[in-house]
C-alpha positions as CSV (number, residue, x, y, z in Angstrom):
1,M,3.3,-1.7,12.3
2,E,0.5,-3.6,14.2
3,G,-3.0,-3.1,12.9
4,L,-5.3,-1.1,15.1
5,S,-7.5,-4.1,16.2
6,G,-4.5,-5.5,17.5
7,S,-2.9,-2.5,19.2
8,L,-6.6,-2.2,20.9
9,V,-6.3,-5.6,22.5
10,N,-3.0,-4.6,24.0
11,I,-4.4,-1.3,25.7
12,T,-4.1,-2.3,29.3
13,Q,-0.2,-2.3,29.1
14,F,0.2,0.6,26.9
15,D,-2.1,3.2,29.6
16,S,0.9,2.4,32.4
17,L,3.2,4.3,30.1
18,S,0.5,6.9,29.0
19,K,1.3,10.0,31.5
20,K,5.2,8.9,30.8
21,N,5.0,9.3,27.0
22,Q,2.8,12.3,27.2
23,E,5.1,14.5,28.7
24,E,8.1,12.9,26.8
25,H,6.1,13.9,23.5
26,N,4.6,17.1,24.8
27,L,1.6,16.4,22.9
28,E,-1.8,17.9,23.8
29,T,-4.7,16.1,24.4
30,P,-6.8,17.0,21.2
31,D,-9.7,19.0,21.5
32,P,-12.8,16.5,21.9
33,Q,-14.7,19.0,19.3
34,L,-12.8,18.0,16.8
35,I,-13.8,14.2,17.4
36,E,-17.8,14.3,18.1
37,G,-18.1,11.1,16.8
38,F,-15.6,9.5,18.9
39,P,-16.1,11.6,22.4
40,Q,-13.9,8.7,24.1
41,F,-10.8,10.3,22.2
42,P,-9.0,12.0,24.9
43,Q,-9.5,9.3,27.2
44,L,-7.3,6.7,25.3
45,S,-3.7,6.3,26.2
46,I,-1.2,8.5,24.1
47,E,0.4,5.7,22.3
48,I,-3.2,4.2,20.9
49,R,-4.3,7.8,19.7
50,L,-0.8,8.1,18.0
51,I,-1.4,5.1,16.4
52,I,-4.4,6.2,15.0
53,W,-3.2,9.3,13.5
54,E,-0.8,6.7,11.9
55,H,-3.7,5.3,10.4
56,T,-4.6,8.6,8.4
57,W,-1.0,9.0,7.1
58,P,-1.0,8.6,2.8
59,E,0.2,5.0,1.6
60,A,3.9,4.9,0.1
61,Q,4.4,7.4,-2.6
62,I,6.7,7.3,-5.6
63,I,8.3,10.4,-5.5
64,E,9.4,11.0,-9.1
65,A,11.7,14.0,-11.1
66,A,9.4,16.9,-13.5
67,I,9.9,19.8,-15.2
68,C,8.5,23.2,-15.8
69,E,8.7,26.7,-16.9
70,E,10.8,28.6,-14.3
71,D,9.3,31.7,-15.5
72,E,5.8,31.9,-17.3
73,N,6.4,35.2,-17.8
74,A,9.9,35.1,-19.2
75,E,10.2,36.1,-22.7
76,E,13.1,32.6,-23.3
77,Y,11.4,29.1,-22.3
78,I,13.4,28.0,-19.5
79,N,12.6,24.2,-18.0
80,I,13.6,23.7,-14.4
81,G,13.7,20.3,-12.5
82,F,11.8,19.6,-9.5
83,L,10.6,16.8,-7.3
84,R,6.9,15.8,-6.6
85,P,4.7,12.6,-5.5
86,A,3.4,10.5,-9.0
87,G,1.2,8.4,-6.8
88,P,1.1,5.8,-4.5
89,L,3.9,3.3,-4.9
90,A,1.3,0.2,-5.0
91,L,-0.4,1.9,-7.8
92,A,2.3,2.5,-9.5
93,L,4.4,-1.3,-9.3
94,D,0.8,-2.8,-10.6
95,N,1.2,-0.3,-13.8
96,E,3.7,-1.2,-16.1
97,L,2.9,1.6,-18.3
98,F,3.6,4.3,-15.5
99,W,7.5,3.0,-15.9
100,T,7.0,4.5,-19.7
101,R,6.5,8.0,-17.8
102,T,8.8,11.2,-18.8
103,V,9.5,14.4,-16.9
104,E,6.3,15.8,-18.9
105,S,4.1,13.5,-17.5
106,E,1.0,14.5,-15.2
107,P,1.3,12.4,-11.6
108,L,-0.6,8.9,-11.8
109,D,-3.0,10.3,-8.6
110,K,-3.3,13.6,-7.1
111,F,-1.2,13.8,-3.8
112,S,-3.0,15.2,-0.7
113,Y,-1.2,16.3,2.4
114,P,-1.5,14.2,5.6
115,M,-4.8,15.1,6.5
116,A,-3.4,14.7,10.5
117,L,-1.3,17.8,10.0
118,H,-4.7,20.0,9.9
119,I,-6.8,17.7,13.0
120,C,-5.2,19.4,15.4
121,K,-1.7,20.3,17.5
122,E,-0.9,16.4,18.6
123,S,-1.7,15.3,15.3
124,R,0.2,17.4,13.7
125,R,3.2,17.6,15.8
126,H,3.5,13.6,15.5
127,T,3.3,13.8,12.0
128,L,5.8,15.6,11.8
129,T,8.3,13.6,13.5
130,K,8.0,11.5,10.1
131,Y,7.0,13.8,7.6
132,R,8.8,16.5,6.4
133,V,8.1,19.8,4.1
134,M,10.2,19.6,0.5
135,E,10.9,23.5,-0.4
136,H,12.2,24.1,-4.1
137,S,13.8,27.7,-4.1
138,K,12.3,28.4,-7.5
139,T,8.9,26.8,-8.0
140,A,5.8,26.5,-5.9
141,K,5.1,22.7,-7.6
142,G,8.3,21.4,-6.1
143,R,7.0,21.8,-2.8
144,F,5.5,18.3,-0.9
145,C,5.3,16.4,2.3
146,F,7.3,13.6,2.3
147,N,8.0,10.3,5.0
148,P,11.9,9.3,4.4
149,E,10.9,6.0,6.0
150,Y,8.1,4.8,3.4
151,D,8.6,7.0,0.5
152,I,10.7,5.9,-2.5
153,V,12.2,8.3,-5.1
154,W,12.5,7.1,-8.8
155,F,14.1,8.5,-11.9
156,S,11.9,8.1,-15.4
157,L,13.9,7.0,-18.2
158,D,14.5,10.5,-20.1
159,F,15.6,12.3,-16.7
160,I,18.4,9.6,-16.6
161,H,19.4,9.7,-20.3
162,D,19.4,13.7,-20.3
163,I,21.4,14.3,-17.6
164,K,24.6,14.7,-19.4
165,T,22.7,17.3,-21.5
166,E,20.3,18.8,-19.6
167,S,20.2,20.9,-15.5
168,Y,17.7,18.9,-14.2
169,L,19.6,17.0,-11.5
170,V,21.5,20.3,-11.3
171,D,18.4,22.2,-10.6
172,L,17.4,19.3,-8.1
173,E,20.8,19.9,-6.0
174,D,20.8,23.8,-6.0
175,C,16.9,24.4,-5.4
176,Y,16.6,21.4,-2.6
177,G,20.1,21.5,-1.4
178,G,20.3,19.9,2.0
179,Q,16.5,18.7,2.0
180,L,18.1,16.1,-0.5
181,N,19.7,14.2,2.2
182,A,16.7,13.2,3.8
183,V,16.0,10.9,1.1
184,E,16.6,7.4,2.2
185,T,15.3,5.2,-0.3
186,L,15.8,5.1,-4.3
187,L,13.8,2.9,-7.1
188,V,16.0,1.9,-10.2
189,E,14.8,-0.4,-12.8
190,D,16.4,-3.6,-13.9
191,F,16.5,-3.2,-17.5
192,M,18.6,-0.1,-17.3
193,L,21.2,-2.1,-14.6
194,Q,21.4,-5.1,-17.4
195,Y,21.4,-3.1,-20.8
196,E,22.8,0.4,-20.0
197,G,25.5,-1.1,-17.3
198,L,25.6,-0.6,-13.5
199,D,26.7,2.9,-14.2
200,A,23.5,4.2,-15.4
201,Y,22.2,6.2,-11.7
202,S,25.8,7.0,-10.7
203,D,25.1,10.7,-11.1
204,C,22.0,10.3,-9.1
205,L,23.7,9.0,-6.2
206,L,25.8,11.6,-5.9
207,A,23.1,13.6,-5.3
208,L,21.4,11.4,-2.6
209,S,24.7,10.5,-0.5
210,S,22.5,9.5,2.3
211,L,20.8,6.4,1.0
212,K,19.5,3.7,2.9
213,A,18.6,1.4,0.7
214,I,18.3,0.9,-3.1
215,F,14.9,-1.3,-4.8
216,I,15.2,-3.0,-8.2
217,R,12.6,-2.7,-9.5
218,L,11.8,-6.2,-11.7
219,G,9.7,-5.6,-14.4
220,N,9.2,-6.6,-18.7
221,D,11.6,-9.9,-19.2
222,A,11.5,-10.8,-15.1
223,E,7.8,-10.1,-14.7
224,D,7.4,-12.2,-18.1
225,M,9.5,-15.2,-16.6
226,E,7.5,-14.7,-13.0
227,M,4.1,-15.3,-14.7
228,E,5.5,-17.9,-16.8
229,V,6.5,-20.2,-13.5
230,R,2.8,-19.0,-12.4
231,S,1.3,-20.2,-15.9
232,V,3.5,-23.5,-15.3
233,I,2.1,-24.3,-12.0
234,D,-1.5,-23.6,-12.8
235,E,-1.4,-26.5,-15.3
236,D,-0.3,-28.7,-12.9
237,E,3.0,-29.6,-14.7
238,D,6.0,-31.8,-13.5
239,E,6.6,-30.1,-9.7
240,G,10.4,-30.5,-10.0
241,S,10.2,-28.4,-13.2
242,D,8.1,-25.9,-11.2
243,Q,10.6,-25.6,-8.4
244,S,13.2,-25.3,-10.3
245,R,11.9,-22.6,-12.8
246,G,11.0,-20.8,-9.6
247,D,14.4,-21.0,-8.2
248,D,16.0,-19.7,-11.3
249,F,13.7,-16.3,-10.7
250,Q,14.8,-16.1,-7.1
251,E,18.5,-16.9,-8.3
252,D,18.4,-13.9,-11.1
253,A,17.2,-11.8,-8.5
254,S,19.8,-12.8,-6.1
255,E,22.7,-12.5,-8.5
256,L,21.7,-8.7,-9.3
257,K,21.2,-7.8,-6.3
258,E,25.0,-9.1,-5.1
259,E,26.4,-7.1,-8.6
260,Y,25.0,-4.2,-7.5
261,R,25.8,-4.0,-4.0
262,K,29.6,-5.2,-4.6
263,F,29.6,-2.2,-7.9
264,L,28.0,0.6,-5.5
265,E,30.6,-0.1,-2.4
266,D,33.6,-0.4,-5.2
267,E,32.8,1.8,-7.3
268,H,30.8,4.8,-5.0
269,G,32.0,3.5,-1.4
270,M,28.5,3.1,-0.7
271,R,26.8,0.3,1.7
272,V,23.1,0.6,1.7
273,E,20.7,-2.5,1.5
274,V,20.1,-3.6,-2.0
275,L,16.5,-5.4,-2.4
276,C,14.7,-6.9,-5.7
277,I,10.8,-5.6,-5.9
278,D,8.4,-7.1,-8.1
279,H,5.0,-5.8,-9.7
280,T,3.4,-6.8,-6.4
281,G,5.2,-5.3,-4.0
282,N,6.9,-8.5,-3.1
283,V,10.3,-8.0,-2.1
284,I,13.1,-10.5,-2.7
């Protein structure tokens, strides 16, 4: 997405489309009193206003599986699985401790619904073209706002290990139903694929049948290798050695991607984009 400043430079080319798009989107001009600090806002073209609303949206979130008591008043303690935003993706990627979380951990950061849902009809309608509210049928804790294009679902290590013995994944399927088809992107761990097998997430893949992309998080050994490459470069050692180590890192990531992509296609009939992502958010 272009930055706001770049879009304002092209304001004249948008103006000719403004009236047409106003009718197509069925959007109403915002009440100027809601934006007293920027009274010229209603005079901007619809394209610019929509871009401004988008700049108020939360950054990409990690959506995780968690558990809570199904009925706090019940005599028997029964856990139920649900999904919730755990925190910004960028914050999680840069925090190695995040990936040791369990289904009982607290969210990394408090999530707020997009403020554009509460400003005016125009901002709300446009936000709801990208966001959807996920409703859990048994607990309000499982209700959250979700952007399928940016937010990424991730399952903790204990959730994956307990799939065969606990009902958490079944809870997600039963309580969200067809809403799970909105999930487009899944984040998996490289060490899970390497040490527990390519089928480590197979049960989750069956529940998320509409996936378009899977990111493999390069952590632990992979990040150690990357840091080693950087330290070698910093020490001004032989340039050929720097290039060789960097090439090895890229080659290992490419091999893992291709191996997992082939597994998904052969074993699950899934044709999805497979990418690697490191702790800085770089996609390989």
